C-alpha positions as CSV (number, residue, x, y, z in Angstrom):
1,M,-9.0,-15.7,-10.5
2,N,-7.6,-15.9,-13.9
3,S,-4.7,-14.5,-15.5
4,E,-6.9,-11.9,-17.3
5,S,-8.6,-11.0,-13.8
6,K,-5.1,-11.4,-12.2
7,S,-3.3,-8.5,-14.6
8,G,-6.4,-6.3,-13.8
9,F,-5.6,-6.2,-10.4
10,F,-2.2,-6.2,-10.6
11,K,-2.5,-2.8,-12.9
12,Q,-5.3,-1.2,-11.2
13,S,-3.0,-2.2,-7.8
14,G,-0.4,-1.0,-9.6
15,W,-1.6,2.5,-10.8
16,M,-3.0,3.0,-7.2
17,V,0.6,3.2,-5.7
18,I,1.8,5.0,-8.1
19,A,-0.4,7.8,-7.6
20,T,-0.7,7.4,-3.9
21,F,3.4,7.2,-4.0
22,S,3.5,10.9,-6.2
23,G,0.2,12.1,-4.1
24,G,2.7,11.5,-0.6
25,I,5.8,13.2,-2.2
26,F,3.7,16.5,-2.0
27,M,2.8,15.5,0.9
28,T,6.3,14.7,2.6
29,L,7.5,17.6,0.3
30,V,4.3,19.9,2.9
31,H,6.2,18.5,6.2
32,T,9.4,19.7,4.2
33,V,8.2,23.1,4.2
34,A,5.9,23.4,7.4
35,R,9.4,22.6,9.2
36,K,10.2,26.8,8.7
37,M,7.0,27.3,10.5
38,G,9.7,26.2,13.8
39,P,9.3,23.6,16.2
40,E,6.3,24.9,18.6
41,D,4.1,25.3,15.5
42,Y,5.2,22.5,13.1
43,S,4.4,20.3,16.4
44,T,0.8,21.9,16.6
45,F,0.5,21.4,13.1
46,V,1.1,17.9,13.3
47,T,-0.9,16.9,15.8
48,L,-4.1,18.5,14.7
49,L,-3.5,16.4,11.7
50,R,-3.6,13.6,14.2
51,V,-6.6,14.8,15.9
52,L,-7.8,15.4,12.1
53,I,-7.6,11.4,11.8
54,I,-9.1,10.7,14.5
55,L,-12.2,12.6,14.2
56,G,-12.2,11.1,10.6
57,I,-12.8,8.1,11.1
58,P,-16.3,7.6,10.6
59,S,-15.5,9.7,7.2
60,A,-12.6,7.2,6.2
61,A,-15.0,4.1,6.9
62,L,-17.5,6.2,5.0
63,Q,-15.4,5.4,1.3
64,T,-15.7,1.5,2.6
65,V,-19.4,1.5,3.2
66,F,-19.8,3.4,-0.1
67,A,-16.9,1.1,-1.9
68,Q,-19.1,-1.9,-0.8
69,Q,-22.4,-0.3,-1.5
70,A,-21.1,0.5,-5.4
71,A,-19.0,-2.7,-5.8
72,A,-22.4,-5.0,-5.2
73,A,-24.9,-2.7,-7.1
74,T,-25.6,-5.1,-9.4
75,N,-29.3,-4.4,-10.1
76,E,-31.6,-1.3,-10.7
77,E,-33.1,-2.1,-6.7
78,R,-29.8,-1.8,-5.8
79,Q,-28.5,1.4,-8.1
80,R,-31.3,3.2,-6.4
81,Q,-30.4,2.3,-3.0
82,L,-27.0,3.4,-4.1
83,S,-28.1,7.1,-5.0
84,A,-30.3,7.9,-2.0
85,T,-27.8,6.5,0.6
86,A,-25.2,9.1,-0.8
87,R,-27.9,12.2,-1.1
88,A,-28.6,11.5,2.4
89,I,-25.3,10.8,3.6
90,F,-23.8,13.8,2.1
91,G,-26.9,15.6,4.4
92,W,-26.4,13.9,7.5
93,T,-22.9,15.0,7.4
94,F,-22.7,18.3,7.8
95,A,-25.6,18.1,10.1
96,V,-23.2,16.3,12.1
97,W,-20.7,18.5,11.4
98,L,-22.2,21.3,12.2
99,L,-23.3,20.7,15.6
100,A,-19.6,19.7,16.1
101,A,-17.9,22.7,14.8
102,I,-20.4,24.9,17.3
103,A,-19.6,23.0,20.5
104,V,-15.8,23.4,19.0
105,L,-16.2,26.9,18.8
106,A,-18.1,27.4,21.6
107,Q,-15.1,26.1,23.4
108,L,-12.3,27.4,21.1
109,G,-10.1,28.8,24.2
110,P,-9.9,25.5,26.4
111,V,-9.2,23.3,23.0
112,S,-6.5,25.7,21.7
113,R,-5.0,25.7,24.7
114,L,-5.3,21.4,25.1
115,L,-3.8,21.2,21.4
116,K,-1.2,23.9,22.2
117,A,-2.2,25.5,19.2
118,S,-1.2,29.6,19.7
119,N,-3.5,30.8,16.8
120,P,-7.0,29.7,17.3
121,V,-7.7,30.2,13.3
122,A,-5.7,26.7,13.4
123,V,-8.6,25.0,15.1
124,C,-10.6,26.9,13.3
125,L,-9.6,26.0,10.0
126,T,-9.3,22.1,11.4
127,L,-12.9,22.1,11.6
128,A,-13.4,22.9,7.6
129,V,-11.1,20.4,6.6
130,G,-13.3,18.3,8.8
131,L,-16.1,19.0,6.8
132,T,-14.2,18.2,3.0
133,S,-13.3,15.1,5.3
134,L,-16.7,13.4,5.8
135,W,-17.4,14.4,2.0
136,G,-14.1,13.2,0.1
137,P,-14.5,9.5,1.0
138,I,-18.3,9.6,-0.3
139,V,-16.9,10.2,-3.9
140,K,-13.5,8.2,-3.0
141,G,-15.9,5.3,-2.0
142,L,-17.9,5.4,-5.1
143,L,-15.3,5.5,-7.4
144,Q,-13.3,2.4,-6.0
145,G,-16.4,0.4,-5.5
146,N,-17.3,1.1,-9.5
147,H,-13.4,0.2,-9.9
148,Q,-13.2,4.0,-11.7
149,F,-9.4,3.7,-10.3
150,G,-7.9,6.1,-12.7
151,G,-10.4,8.9,-11.3
152,L,-10.0,7.7,-8.4
153,G,-5.8,7.7,-8.6
154,W,-5.8,11.4,-9.5
155,L,-8.0,12.4,-6.4
156,Q,-5.0,11.8,-4.5
157,I,-2.3,13.1,-6.4
158,L,-4.2,16.3,-7.1
159,D,-4.6,16.7,-2.9
160,G,-1.0,16.4,-2.4
161,V,-0.3,18.8,-5.3
162,G,-2.8,21.8,-4.5
163,R,-1.7,21.4,-0.4
164,F,2.0,21.2,-1.3
165,T,1.4,24.3,-3.4
166,V,-0.4,26.6,-0.6
167,T,1.6,25.6,1.7
168,L,4.8,26.5,-0.3
169,V,2.9,29.8,-0.9
170,A,1.3,30.8,2.8
171,V,4.2,29.0,5.0
172,L,7.1,29.9,2.8
173,L,6.8,32.7,0.9
174,L,3.7,34.7,3.1
175,G,5.8,33.4,6.8
176,G,2.4,32.1,8.1
177,K,2.7,29.6,10.7
178,A,0.1,26.6,11.5
179,A,-2.9,27.9,10.3
180,S,-1.8,28.5,6.9
181,A,-0.7,25.0,6.7
182,M,-4.1,23.9,7.8
183,M,-5.5,26.1,5.1
184,A,-3.6,24.3,2.8
185,A,-5.3,21.6,3.8
186,F,-8.3,22.5,3.3
187,L,-7.9,23.8,0.1
188,G,-6.4,20.3,-1.9
189,Q,-9.2,18.6,-0.2
190,L,-11.9,21.1,-1.4
191,A,-10.3,20.9,-4.8
192,A,-10.1,17.3,-4.9
193,L,-14.0,16.8,-3.8
194,C,-15.1,18.8,-6.4
195,I,-13.5,16.6,-9.3
196,G,-14.6,13.5,-7.4
197,G,-18.5,15.0,-7.2
198,W,-18.0,16.0,-10.6
199,L,-17.0,12.1,-11.7
200,T,-19.3,10.5,-9.6
201,R,-22.6,12.6,-10.2
202,Q,-24.2,10.4,-12.0
203,A,-24.1,7.7,-8.8
204,W,-25.7,10.6,-6.1
205,T,-27.9,12.4,-8.5
206,S,-30.0,9.9,-10.8
207,H,-32.7,8.1,-9.2
208,R,-34.8,11.0,-7.2
209,G,-37.5,8.6,-6.1
210,A,-35.6,6.3,-4.2
211,R,-35.8,6.0,-0.5
212,F,-32.8,5.5,2.0
213,N,-33.2,3.0,4.0
214,W,-31.9,3.5,7.4
215,R,-31.9,0.7,9.3
216,G,-30.3,-0.9,6.5
217,W,-27.8,1.4,5.9
218,M,-26.9,1.6,9.5
219,S,-26.7,-2.4,10.1
220,G,-23.5,-2.2,8.0
221,A,-22.1,1.1,8.4
222,L,-21.5,1.3,11.9
223,P,-19.6,-2.1,12.2
224,L,-17.3,-1.1,9.1
225,T,-16.7,2.3,10.9
226,V,-15.9,0.4,14.0
227,G,-13.6,-1.8,12.5
228,L,-11.7,0.1,9.9
229,G,-11.2,2.8,12.8
230,T,-9.6,0.5,15.1
231,V,-6.5,0.4,12.5
232,L,-6.4,4.5,12.2
233,L,-6.8,4.4,15.5
234,M,-3.3,3.0,16.4
235,S,-1.7,5.2,13.9
236,S,-3.0,7.9,15.7
237,I,-2.9,7.3,19.6
238,D,0.8,7.8,20.0
239,M,0.8,11.2,18.7
240,I,-1.7,12.7,20.7
241,F,-0.5,10.8,24.1
242,V,3.5,12.6,22.9
243,Q,2.3,15.7,22.4
244,S,0.2,16.2,25.8
245,F,2.6,14.3,28.3
246,F,5.5,15.8,26.7
247,S,6.1,19.3,27.2
248,D,9.4,19.8,25.2
249,T,8.1,20.7,21.6
250,R,11.7,20.4,20.1
251,Q,11.3,17.0,21.4
252,T,7.9,15.9,20.2
253,A,9.0,17.3,16.6
254,L,11.2,14.7,16.5
255,Y,9.2,12.3,17.8
256,G,6.5,13.9,15.1
257,G,9.3,13.8,12.3
258,A,10.1,10.1,12.4
259,M,6.6,8.6,12.9
260,L,5.6,10.4,9.7
261,T,8.9,8.3,7.7
262,G,7.0,4.6,9.4
263,Y,3.4,6.1,8.2
264,A,4.8,6.7,5.0
265,I,5.1,2.7,5.1
266,I,1.5,2.4,5.4
267,Q,0.9,4.7,3.0
268,F,2.8,3.3,0.2
269,I,1.0,-0.2,0.7
270,A,-2.3,0.9,1.7
271,P,-3.4,1.4,-2.3
272,V,-3.5,-2.4,-2.4
273,T,-5.9,-2.9,-0.3
274,T,-8.2,-0.5,-1.7
275,V,-8.2,-2.2,-5.1
276,M,-8.3,-5.9,-2.8
277,F,-11.7,-4.6,-1.3
278,P,-14.4,-4.2,-3.9
279,R,-13.1,-7.3,-6.2
280,I,-13.7,-9.3,-3.1
281,V,-17.0,-7.5,-2.7
282,R,-18.0,-8.4,-5.8
283,A,-16.6,-11.6,-5.8
284,V,-19.3,-12.5,-2.8
285,A,-22.1,-10.9,-4.1
286,H,-21.4,-13.5,-7.1
287,A,-20.6,-16.1,-5.1
288,E,-17.3,-16.7,-7.1
289,Q,-14.0,-17.3,-5.5
290,T,-11.2,-14.8,-5.8
291,D,-7.4,-15.1,-4.3
292,G,-6.9,-11.0,-4.2
293,M,-6.5,-10.8,-0.1
294,K,-3.6,-13.8,-0.6
295,M,-2.2,-11.5,-3.7
296,T,-2.4,-8.3,-1.1
297,L,-1.2,-10.2,1.8
298,A,1.9,-11.4,0.0
299,A,2.5,-7.8,-1.7
300,T,1.9,-5.6,2.2
301,V,4.7,-8.6,3.5
302,L,7.1,-8.1,0.6
303,F,6.7,-4.4,0.4
304,G,6.3,-3.5,4.0
305,C,9.8,-5.7,5.2
306,T,11.7,-4.3,2.6
307,A,10.7,-1.0,3.7
308,A,11.3,-1.7,7.2
309,L,15.1,-3.4,6.4
310,G,15.6,-0.1,4.7
311,C,14.7,2.0,7.7
312,T,17.1,0.3,9.7
313,V,20.0,0.3,7.3
314,F,19.4,3.7,6.4
315,P,17.5,5.0,9.2
316,K,18.3,9.0,8.2
317,L,17.9,8.9,4.4
318,P,14.2,8.7,4.5
319,L,14.5,12.3,7.2
320,R,17.5,13.3,4.9
321,L,14.6,13.1,1.7
322,M,11.9,14.4,3.8
323,Y,13.5,17.8,5.8
324,F,16.1,18.3,2.9
325,N,18.8,17.1,5.3
326,N,18.3,19.6,8.5
327,P,20.4,18.7,11.0
328,E,18.0,18.8,13.7
329,M,15.6,16.4,12.3
330,L,18.3,13.6,11.4
331,A,18.7,13.7,15.7
332,A,15.2,11.8,15.1
333,A,17.2,8.7,13.2
334,P,17.0,6.3,16.6
335,L,13.5,6.1,16.4
336,V,12.7,5.3,12.8
337,P,13.8,2.0,12.2
338,W,11.4,1.3,15.6
339,F,8.4,2.7,13.8
340,G,9.3,0.8,10.6
341,W,9.6,-2.8,12.3
342,A,6.0,-1.3,14.4
343,L,3.6,-0.2,11.5
344,L,4.7,-3.5,9.6
345,P,2.5,-5.5,11.7
346,L,-0.3,-2.7,11.0
347,T,0.1,-2.6,7.4
348,V,-0.3,-6.1,7.6
349,A,-3.5,-6.0,9.9
350,N,-5.2,-3.4,7.6
351,V,-5.5,-6.2,4.6
352,L,-6.9,-8.9,7.3
353,V,-9.1,-6.3,8.6
354,Q,-10.7,-5.1,5.1
355,N,-10.8,-8.7,3.9
356,V,-13.1,-9.4,7.2
357,L,-15.3,-6.6,6.6
358,A,-15.7,-7.3,2.8
359,R,-16.8,-10.8,3.8
360,S,-19.0,-9.0,6.1
361,R,-17.9,-10.8,9.3
362,F,-18.9,-7.9,11.2
363,D,-18.8,-9.9,14.1
364,A,-15.4,-8.9,14.3
365,A,-15.6,-5.5,15.0
366,K,-16.6,-5.8,18.7
367,W,-13.3,-7.9,19.2
368,L,-11.0,-5.7,17.0
369,V,-11.8,-2.4,19.1
370,L,-10.8,-4.1,22.3
371,V,-6.9,-3.8,21.2
372,P,-6.6,0.5,20.7
373,I,-8.5,0.6,23.8
374,G,-5.9,-1.5,25.6
375,Y,-2.9,0.1,23.9
376,T,-4.6,3.2,25.1
377,A,-4.7,1.8,28.6
378,A,-1.2,0.5,28.2
379,L,0.1,3.8,27.6
380,C,-1.5,5.7,30.3
381,F,-0.4,3.5,32.6
382,Q,3.1,3.6,32.1
383,A,2.9,7.0,31.7
384,P,4.8,7.6,35.2
385,R,7.6,5.5,34.4
386,L,8.1,6.7,31.3
387,A,7.7,10.7,33.1
388,K,11.6,9.3,35.1
389,M,12.9,8.3,31.4
390,T,14.8,10.2,28.9
391,S,12.7,11.3,25.8
392,F,14.0,9.0,23.3
393,D,14.3,6.2,26.1
394,A,10.5,7.1,26.6
395,F,9.9,7.8,22.9
396,T,11.5,3.8,22.4
397,R,9.6,2.1,24.8
398,I,6.2,3.7,23.4
399,I,6.9,3.1,19.9
400,Q,7.7,-0.6,21.3
401,T,4.5,-0.6,22.7
402,L,2.9,0.3,19.5
403,G,4.3,-2.7,17.8
404,I,3.0,-5.3,20.2
405,S,-0.3,-3.4,20.3
406,C,-0.4,-3.3,16.3
407,V,0.4,-7.3,16.7
408,A,-2.4,-7.8,18.7
409,L,-4.6,-6.4,16.0
410,C,-3.3,-8.6,13.4
411,A,-3.9,-11.8,15.3
412,V,-7.7,-10.9,16.1
413,A,-8.0,-10.0,12.2
414,A,-6.7,-13.2,11.1
415,W,-8.8,-15.4,13.7
416,F,-11.7,-13.6,12.1
417,C,-10.5,-14.7,8.1
418,R,-9.9,-18.2,9.1
419,D,-11.4,-20.3,5.9
420,R,-15.0,-20.9,6.9
421,R,-18.7,-20.8,5.6
422,V,-21.1,-18.9,7.8
423,T,-25.2,-19.3,6.4
424,G,-27.7,-16.1,7.6
425,G,-26.7,-13.7,10.1
426,A,-23.9,-11.1,8.8
427,A,-22.9,-12.9,5.7
428,D,-26.6,-12.0,4.1
429,R,-26.3,-8.6,5.3
430,D,-26.3,-6.4,3.0
431,L,-26.1,-1.9,3.1
432,A,-28.6,-1.9,1.0
433,P,-32.5,-3.3,1.5
434,A,-32.4,-7.1,0.4
435,P,-32.0,-7.4,-3.2
436,A,-34.0,-9.6,-5.3
437,T,-33.8,-13.5,-4.5
438,S,-31.8,-14.3,-8.0
439,D,-29.2,-11.9,-6.2
440,K,-28.8,-13.3,-2.8
441,S,-26.1,-15.7,-1.9
442,S,-27.1,-17.7,1.0
443,S,-23.2,-18.6,2.2
444,Q,-19.8,-16.3,1.9
445,V,-16.8,-17.5,-0.2
446,A,-14.3,-18.4,1.7
């Protein structure tokens, strides 16, 4: 990578960090306002957001799928396939969402009781957020793959600003509860979706005669979904386990507060991989060398260690910033350092997983998915012992289990990042139909 390319990489990465940080500030302020709902409704709200993350695993993968296909659209045929794919996925994701929504609404009462949602409307609005969560990543992936990081960054900011504004009015001024907070999430995502759709309209409205190749697309989409889903699962399983296993909502609210400070580390560093991924895809498509992964990994380790060290030395500081010095939430401070260090290997694993998938080493997916399965099994195995502990001792054990599992995920991803050359098989597969011979590469760039 030459000096000009490195300069562009750091400029784009810097902007995405700034945009995500700015949007993240407003997302954090959402929780500051949402705390006014009371411990029970706030705990329900946090849990619904975790449920959305798990339900949104396919949608999160959609962003990477479309980023890969857009970055690899180097000729007319691939651009035609990109347009046809976008239209088809818009339609099919709506159909899948509609069936899922009907199934949940048919069992709305039991689902609400399982999630401890006193108002079933909160669950209904969660379904609405699910649709925008399915469509939003499509337009974001198109922006990411085409290196339109300016628009992508502004969407991040808009989502946070919109969500905070509506939450402020609905919860703080009108006295709304968890349902109002979920309405805010829906409106914020809807605004970002509309603007993102306008910015990418050329990509998904052109080439009307093109046909969608399901088989070619699914051969790449499934392993991408599974691979990226492992990272999302690792970041969501613990809160759902805590919410369902512990009955004291005040204690689970403290766990949720400490958890959010830890995940802020991931949200701050993750944008660098947004820039890395399409660069590696394009480099592989053109059989070029790139050191984007090395620079991203170095930045991730540096910022991650700094943030984790800050959480260790000043554990109350992030809680003060997020909850305006609320004395109830400051009680979660002992958990903050544990989260800071437990999630550090997950940020590293995210970089390694993205690098593996960008190089189409899809055989890694079946091994990566074993880690969250083992993590869930470990939590369930410890459940009887956790029941005999105090809440904070049990929470600490859960976070320690999370940290060990994150290290395992990092190790598996690192194994598949080994410097190697692969011919045929996954290396030559693309999410679009086979391109012209001149565009094919018979080997991967290590």
